[in-house]
C-alpha positions as CSV (number, residue, x, y, z in Angstrom):
1,M,0.0,0.0,0.0
2,A,1.3,3.4,-0.9
3,V,2.4,5.7,1.9
4,Q,2.3,9.5,1.7
5,I,5.4,11.2,3.3
6,L,4.2,14.4,4.9
7,M,6.0,17.6,5.7
8,P,7.1,17.1,9.3
9,A,6.6,19.5,12.3
10,L,10.2,19.6,13.5
11,S,9.3,22.0,16.4
12,P,6.2,22.8,18.3
13,T,5.9,26.3,16.7
14,M,6.6,25.2,13.1
15,T,3.7,25.7,10.6
16,E,5.7,25.6,7.4
17,G,9.3,25.1,6.2
18,T,11.6,25.0,3.2
19,L,12.5,21.7,1.7
20,A,16.1,22.5,1.4
21,K,17.5,19.3,0.0
22,W,16.5,15.8,-1.0
23,N,19.0,13.1,0.0
24,V,17.1,10.5,-2.0
25,K,15.8,10.3,-5.5
26,E,12.9,8.5,-7.1
27,G,13.5,4.7,-7.2
28,D,15.8,4.7,-4.2
29,S,15.1,2.3,-1.4
30,V,14.9,3.7,2.2
31,A,14.8,2.1,5.6
32,S,13.6,3.4,8.9
33,G,16.1,5.9,10.2
34,D,17.6,6.8,6.8
35,V,18.0,10.6,6.3
36,M,15.7,11.4,3.4
37,A,15.8,15.2,3.3
38,E,17.0,18.4,5.0
39,I,14.2,20.7,6.2
40,E,14.8,24.4,6.9
41,T,12.7,25.7,9.8
42,D,12.7,29.2,11.3
43,K,15.6,28.2,13.6
44,A,17.8,25.7,11.8
45,T,18.2,23.2,8.9
46,M,17.3,19.7,10.3
47,E,17.5,16.2,8.9
48,F,14.3,14.4,8.2
49,E,14.5,10.6,8.7
50,A,12.3,7.9,7.2
51,V,9.9,6.1,9.4
52,D,8.7,3.3,7.0
53,E,10.6,1.1,4.7
54,G,10.0,1.1,0.9
55,V,10.9,2.7,-2.4
56,I,10.5,6.4,-3.3
57,A,7.9,6.2,-5.9
58,K,7.5,9.9,-6.6
59,I,8.9,13.2,-5.2
60,L,6.0,15.7,-5.0
61,V,7.9,18.7,-3.8
62,P,11.2,19.6,-5.4
63,E,14.1,20.7,-3.2
64,G,14.4,24.4,-2.7
65,T,10.6,24.8,-2.4
66,E,9.6,27.4,0.3
67,G,6.5,27.7,2.4
68,V,5.6,24.0,2.5
69,A,2.9,23.7,5.1
70,V,3.2,21.0,7.8
71,N,1.4,17.8,7.0
72,T,1.5,18.5,3.2
73,P,2.4,15.4,1.1
74,I,6.0,15.8,-0.1
75,A,6.6,12.3,-1.5
76,I,5.0,8.9,-2.1
77,L,6.6,5.8,-0.7
78,A,5.8,2.4,-2.3
79,E,6.1,-0.7,-0.2
80,E,8.7,-3.4,-1.1
81,G,7.4,-5.3,-4.1
82,E,4.8,-2.7,-5.0
83,D,4.9,-1.2,-8.4
84,A,5.9,2.5,-8.2
85,A,3.4,3.6,-10.9
86,D,0.6,1.8,-9.0
87,A,1.6,3.5,-5.8
88,V,1.6,6.9,-7.4
89,K,-1.8,6.3,-8.9
90,E,-3.2,5.0,-5.6
91,A,-1.9,8.0,-3.6
92,G,-2.7,10.6,-6.2
93,D,-0.7,13.7,-7.1
94,N,-1.2,15.9,-4.0
95,A,1.7,18.2,-4.5
96,P,1.1,21.5,-2.6
97,A,0.9,24.9,-4.3
98,A,3.8,26.2,-2.3
99,K,6.1,29.1,-3.0
100,A,8.8,27.9,-5.3
101,A,12.4,29.0,-5.0
102,P,13.3,29.1,-8.8
103,T,13.8,32.4,-10.4
104,A,10.8,32.1,-12.7
105,P,8.2,34.8,-12.2
106,P,5.8,33.9,-9.4
107,A,2.4,32.7,-10.4
108,A,-0.6,34.8,-9.6
109,S,-2.3,33.5,-6.5
110,P,-6.1,33.4,-6.9
111,E,-8.3,35.0,-4.2
112,P,-9.5,32.4,-1.7
113,A,-13.2,31.7,-1.7
114,K,-15.2,33.2,1.1
115,A,-16.9,29.8,1.7
116,E,-15.5,26.4,1.2
117,A,-17.6,23.5,-0.1
118,P,-16.8,20.0,1.2
119,A,-14.8,17.7,-1.0
120,A,-16.9,15.8,-3.6
121,A,-15.4,12.5,-2.6
122,P,-12.9,11.1,-0.1
123,V,-9.4,10.5,-1.3
124,Q,-7.5,7.2,-0.8
125,S,-4.6,8.6,1.1
126,A,-4.4,9.6,4.7
127,A,-4.2,13.4,3.9
128,P,-7.2,14.7,2.1
129,A,-6.7,16.6,-1.2
130,P,-8.3,20.1,-1.4
131,A,-11.5,20.5,-3.4
132,A,-12.2,23.3,-5.8
133,S,-14.8,25.8,-4.5
134,G,-16.1,29.1,-5.8
135,D,-13.4,31.1,-7.6
136,R,-10.5,29.2,-6.1
137,V,-8.5,27.1,-8.5
138,F,-6.3,24.2,-7.5
139,A,-3.3,23.5,-9.6
140,S,0.1,21.9,-9.3
141,P,3.1,24.2,-8.8
142,L,4.4,23.3,-12.3
143,A,1.0,24.1,-13.8
144,R,0.9,27.4,-12.1
145,R,4.4,28.4,-13.4
146,M,3.5,27.3,-16.9
147,A,0.2,29.2,-16.8
148,S,2.0,32.3,-15.5
149,T,4.8,32.1,-18.2
150,E,2.3,31.6,-21.0
151,G,-0.3,34.1,-19.8
152,L,-3.1,31.6,-19.2
153,D,-6.0,32.0,-16.9
154,L,-6.3,29.0,-14.7
155,K,-10.0,29.6,-14.1
156,A,-10.6,29.0,-17.8
157,I,-8.9,25.6,-17.9
158,S,-10.6,22.4,-16.9
159,G,-8.5,20.3,-14.6
160,T,-8.1,16.5,-15.1
161,G,-6.1,15.8,-11.9
162,P,-7.6,14.6,-8.6
163,H,-10.8,16.5,-7.8
164,G,-10.4,18.8,-10.7
165,R,-6.8,19.8,-10.0
166,V,-5.1,21.6,-13.0
167,V,-1.9,19.6,-13.9
168,K,0.8,19.9,-16.6
169,S,-1.1,18.0,-19.3
170,D,-4.1,20.4,-18.9
171,I,-1.8,23.4,-19.6
172,E,-0.3,21.7,-22.6
173,K,-3.8,21.0,-24.0
174,A,-4.8,24.6,-23.5
175,L,-1.7,25.8,-25.3
176,A,-2.3,23.5,-28.2
177,A,-5.9,24.5,-28.5
178,G,-5.1,28.2,-28.0
179,T,-7.6,28.6,-25.2
180,G,-7.4,30.0,-21.7
181,K,-5.5,33.2,-22.5
182,A,-5.6,35.7,-19.6
183,A,-6.4,39.3,-20.0
184,A,-3.3,41.6,-20.3
185,P,-2.1,42.5,-16.8
186,A,-1.8,46.0,-15.6
187,A,1.5,47.7,-16.3
188,A,4.2,46.9,-13.8
189,P,7.8,48.1,-13.3
190,A,10.2,46.4,-15.7
191,A,12.4,45.3,-12.9
192,A,9.7,43.2,-11.3
193,S,10.4,40.3,-13.6
194,A,14.2,40.4,-13.0
195,P,15.6,37.2,-11.4
196,G,15.7,37.5,-7.6
197,A,13.3,40.5,-7.5
198,V,11.1,40.6,-4.4
199,P,7.5,41.8,-5.1
200,A,6.3,44.5,-2.8
201,K,3.7,43.7,-0.2
202,P,1.2,46.1,1.2
203,A,2.2,47.2,4.7
204,A,-0.1,46.5,7.6
205,A,-1.7,49.4,9.3
206,G,0.8,51.1,11.7
207,A,3.7,49.0,10.4
208,P,6.9,50.7,9.2
209,P,7.2,50.8,5.4
210,V,9.1,47.9,3.8
211,L,11.0,48.4,0.6
212,S,11.0,45.7,-2.1
213,A,14.2,44.9,-4.0
214,D,12.7,46.5,-7.2
215,D,12.0,49.8,-5.5
216,P,13.2,52.7,-7.7
217,I,15.4,54.0,-4.9
218,F,17.7,51.0,-5.4
219,K,18.3,52.1,-9.0
220,M,20.3,55.0,-7.6
221,L,22.6,52.7,-5.7
222,P,25.5,50.5,-7.0
223,E,24.6,47.1,-8.5
224,A,23.7,44.6,-5.9
225,E,22.8,40.9,-5.6
226,A,19.4,40.1,-4.2
227,I,19.7,37.3,-1.7
228,P,16.3,35.8,-0.7
229,H,15.5,35.7,3.0
230,S,15.9,32.3,4.7
231,N,13.3,31.2,7.2
232,M,15.8,32.0,10.0
233,R,16.4,35.5,8.7
234,K,12.7,36.2,8.4
235,T,12.2,35.0,12.0
236,I,15.1,37.1,13.3
237,A,13.8,40.2,11.5
238,K,10.2,39.7,12.8
239,R,11.0,38.9,16.4
240,L,13.7,41.5,16.9
241,T,11.5,44.2,15.3
242,E,8.7,43.3,17.6
243,S,11.1,43.3,20.6
244,A,12.7,46.7,19.8
245,R,9.3,48.2,19.1
246,D,7.1,46.8,21.8
247,I,9.5,46.3,24.8
248,P,10.6,49.3,26.9
249,H,14.3,48.5,27.1
250,F,16.7,50.2,29.4
251,S,20.4,49.3,29.9
252,L,22.8,49.2,32.8
253,Q,26.5,49.2,32.2
254,V,29.3,48.1,34.5
255,D,33.1,47.6,34.1
256,V,34.5,44.5,35.9
257,E,38.2,43.6,36.6
258,I,39.0,40.1,35.6
259,D,42.6,39.6,36.6
260,K,41.6,37.2,39.4
261,L,39.3,35.3,37.1
262,L,42.1,34.9,34.5
263,A,44.5,33.6,37.1
264,M,41.9,31.1,38.3
265,R,41.1,30.0,34.8
266,K,44.8,29.4,34.1
267,Q,45.2,27.4,37.3
268,L,42.2,25.2,36.6
269,N,43.1,24.5,32.9
270,E,46.7,23.6,33.9
271,R,45.6,21.1,36.6
272,D,47.0,17.5,36.1
273,G,44.4,15.3,34.5
274,A,42.1,18.2,33.6
275,D,39.8,17.1,30.7
276,Y,38.4,20.6,30.1
277,K,39.4,24.0,28.8
278,I,37.3,26.6,30.6
279,S,36.9,29.9,28.8
280,V,36.2,33.4,30.1
281,N,32.7,33.1,28.7
282,D,32.1,29.9,30.8
283,F,32.9,32.0,33.9
284,V,30.5,34.7,32.8
285,I,27.8,32.2,32.1
286,K,28.2,30.6,35.6
287,A,28.4,34.0,37.3
288,T,25.3,35.3,35.5
289,A,23.3,32.2,36.4
290,L,24.3,32.4,40.0
291,A,23.6,36.1,40.2
292,L,20.1,35.4,38.7
293,S,19.5,32.8,41.4
294,R,20.4,35.3,44.0
295,V,18.3,38.1,42.4
296,P,15.3,36.0,41.2
297,D,13.3,39.1,40.4
298,C,15.4,39.4,37.3
299,N,14.8,35.8,36.2
300,V,11.4,36.7,34.9
301,A,9.2,37.2,31.9
302,Y,6.3,39.7,31.3
303,T,2.9,38.5,30.1
304,D,-0.3,40.5,29.8
305,S,-1.8,38.8,32.9
306,A,1.2,38.2,35.1
307,I,4.9,38.3,35.6
308,L,6.4,34.8,35.4
309,K,9.2,34.2,37.9
310,F,11.2,31.1,36.9
311,K,12.4,28.6,39.5
312,K,15.5,27.7,37.5
313,V,17.9,29.6,35.3
314,D,17.9,28.1,31.8
315,M,20.7,30.1,30.2
316,A,20.5,30.8,26.5
317,M,23.8,31.8,24.7
318,A,23.8,33.5,21.4
319,V,25.7,31.6,18.7
320,A,26.5,32.9,15.3
321,V,25.6,30.5,12.4
322,D,25.5,30.8,8.7
323,G,22.6,33.2,7.8
324,G,21.9,34.4,11.4
325,L,22.1,33.3,15.0
326,I,20.5,30.8,17.4
327,T,20.4,30.6,21.1
328,P,21.0,27.0,22.5
329,I,20.2,26.6,26.2
330,I,22.2,25.3,29.2
331,K,19.4,24.0,31.4
332,D,19.4,24.7,35.2
333,C,22.7,26.5,34.7
334,A,23.1,27.8,38.3
335,S,23.3,24.3,39.7
336,K,26.1,23.1,37.4
337,G,29.9,23.4,37.8
338,L,32.3,25.3,35.5
339,A,33.6,22.1,33.8
340,T,30.0,20.9,33.0
341,I,29.0,24.3,31.7
342,S,32.1,24.4,29.6
343,Q,31.5,21.0,28.0
344,E,27.8,21.7,27.4
345,A,28.5,25.2,25.9
346,K,31.1,23.8,23.5
347,S,28.8,20.8,22.5
348,L,25.8,23.1,21.9
349,A,27.7,25.7,19.9
350,A,29.2,22.9,17.6
351,K,25.7,21.4,17.1
352,A,24.3,24.9,16.4
353,R,26.9,25.6,13.7
354,D,26.3,22.2,12.1
355,G,22.5,22.6,12.2
356,K,22.1,19.6,14.5
357,L,20.3,21.1,17.4
358,A,17.1,19.4,18.6
359,P,14.2,21.8,19.2
360,E,14.3,21.3,23.0
361,E,18.0,22.5,22.9
362,Y,17.2,25.9,21.6
363,Q,13.5,26.6,22.6
364,G,12.8,28.2,25.9
365,G,15.5,29.8,28.1
366,T,14.9,32.3,30.8
367,F,17.8,34.7,30.1
368,T,20.3,35.3,27.3
369,I,24.1,36.1,27.1
370,S,25.6,37.6,24.0
371,N,29.4,37.8,23.9
372,L,31.2,39.7,21.2
373,G,34.5,40.1,23.1
374,M,36.3,37.6,20.9
375,F,35.8,40.1,18.0
376,G,37.4,42.9,20.0
377,V,34.2,44.7,20.6
378,K,34.6,46.9,23.8
379,S,30.9,47.2,24.6
380,F,27.5,47.0,23.0
381,N,23.7,46.8,23.7
382,S,21.6,43.8,22.8
383,I,17.9,43.5,21.9
384,I,15.9,41.3,24.4
385,N,15.2,37.8,23.2
386,V,11.4,37.6,23.6
387,P,9.8,36.5,25.9
388,Q,12.7,36.8,28.3
389,G,13.1,39.7,30.6
390,G,16.7,40.5,30.1
391,I,19.9,39.9,28.1
392,L,23.6,40.5,29.0
393,S,26.1,41.9,26.5
394,V,29.7,40.9,27.1
395,G,32.6,42.9,25.6
396,A,36.3,42.2,25.3
397,G,38.7,42.1,28.2
398,E,41.5,44.6,27.8
399,Q,44.1,46.4,29.9
400,R,42.9,49.8,31.0
401,P,44.1,52.4,33.5
402,V,42.3,52.2,36.8
403,V,42.6,54.0,40.2
404,K,43.4,51.9,43.2
405,D,43.9,53.3,46.7
406,G,44.3,56.8,45.1
407,A,47.0,55.7,42.7
408,L,46.9,54.9,39.0
409,A,47.3,51.3,38.1
410,V,46.7,48.9,35.2
411,A,44.0,46.1,35.3
412,T,42.3,43.8,32.8
413,V,38.8,45.2,32.5
414,M,35.7,43.9,30.7
415,S,32.5,45.9,30.0
416,L,29.1,44.4,30.6
417,S,25.8,45.8,29.5
418,L,22.5,44.5,30.9
419,A,19.3,45.2,28.9
420,V,16.1,44.5,30.7
421,D,12.3,44.8,30.1
422,H,11.1,47.7,32.3
423,R,7.6,46.2,32.4
424,C,8.8,43.4,34.7
425,I,12.2,44.6,36.0
426,D,12.7,48.0,37.6
427,G,15.9,50.0,37.8
428,A,16.8,49.1,41.3
429,T,16.2,45.4,40.6
430,G,18.4,45.5,37.6
431,A,21.1,47.4,39.5
432,A,21.0,44.7,42.2
433,L,21.7,42.0,39.5
434,V,24.6,44.0,38.1
435,K,26.1,44.5,41.6
436,E,25.9,40.8,42.3
437,L,27.4,39.9,38.9
438,K,30.3,42.3,39.4
439,A,31.1,40.8,42.8
440,L,31.0,37.2,41.5
441,I,33.3,38.0,38.5
442,E,35.8,40.0,40.5
443,D,36.0,37.4,43.3
444,P,35.6,34.2,41.2
445,I,36.4,31.9,44.2
446,A,32.7,32.5,45.1
447,L,31.7,30.6,41.9
448,M,33.2,27.4,43.4
449,L,31.2,27.6,46.7
């Protein structure tokens, strides 16, 4: 019996994704656990493993297709010994009308009908195929592209696919018969059909204006390459815009001396039999987690109905990856030792850069640390990672002149900047956290107690 392979939900919040790559082709045999494809979510590119054994009878969604909704059929699997053609016929061609990545001009999307009529007949597969209703026209992605390229009106073409779906052969028949020509479209800027051009979208009420890649203002600038947004970049843009716009941020800065910390780090890393290499960032993570446990009013999140005060510190750390960043989480960080934090931080960062993080390893978190010190950045302010109440920005440690006992001296100093949500954390509360954090970093033996 044919099995429809559906677009998986690789995280609790995933509603659609990009089918980045197929690792199998039609005719290949797969077994349970084989990696069939790579799916790009809003957070990472993850591997999609086979659950059933069989032969790939047909791939319905080509690699590179964007906006594939969860539970949409993406391939058909034939059982061992089953004829592939029979499996395809049994399952039906249920390819989704998703947004395609190729540079061909996008097909016009028909207006959805105000009322949907039930399907005329049940389908044989587990996932029901859509039924045509009102002015809505169902067509395969290939048929839509062909109709757009040839200027055909899909509403004027009779579909012979499952439940009246317009397929490739219907377009070819219409072209041969000279029927289905669409009315000439309204004039549009010439640049709109250029490869990589991004069509403009109407801005929502109250939203800031968004320029499209074919906006005339860009004609006045040097030639540029249009790089389509990945799901991760879209999510970063959306969430950080919302955070910067909707959360009343305020920042608290403090300089901390880290000479004692550096000496302790050197001593720990040079111990006989040490199987770890603790970094300055590991000390900062531990100190921040411990400070939050001592000032629990900063380990919070704001909601419309209440302030959530978390019982544990789940520390998110910002990690730069290709195309954006992600924040893997060290769970219950305050209760862990420096060696454990160091090992987990390195493992999570490596998995993040390889796109191997599981959803539970990057979703959640009660507080975030962002460290740009390794790039020589002296200080900076970060945008809060919603729905958390605060984020710590860590700058580079550098030798600076300081005054000690009325005399000028030199010390290794690092600048920290704490950004908090004023809706749930007040100035004095944030200052208490900064004070505790400074004390822990400047007297690191306290981290061992």
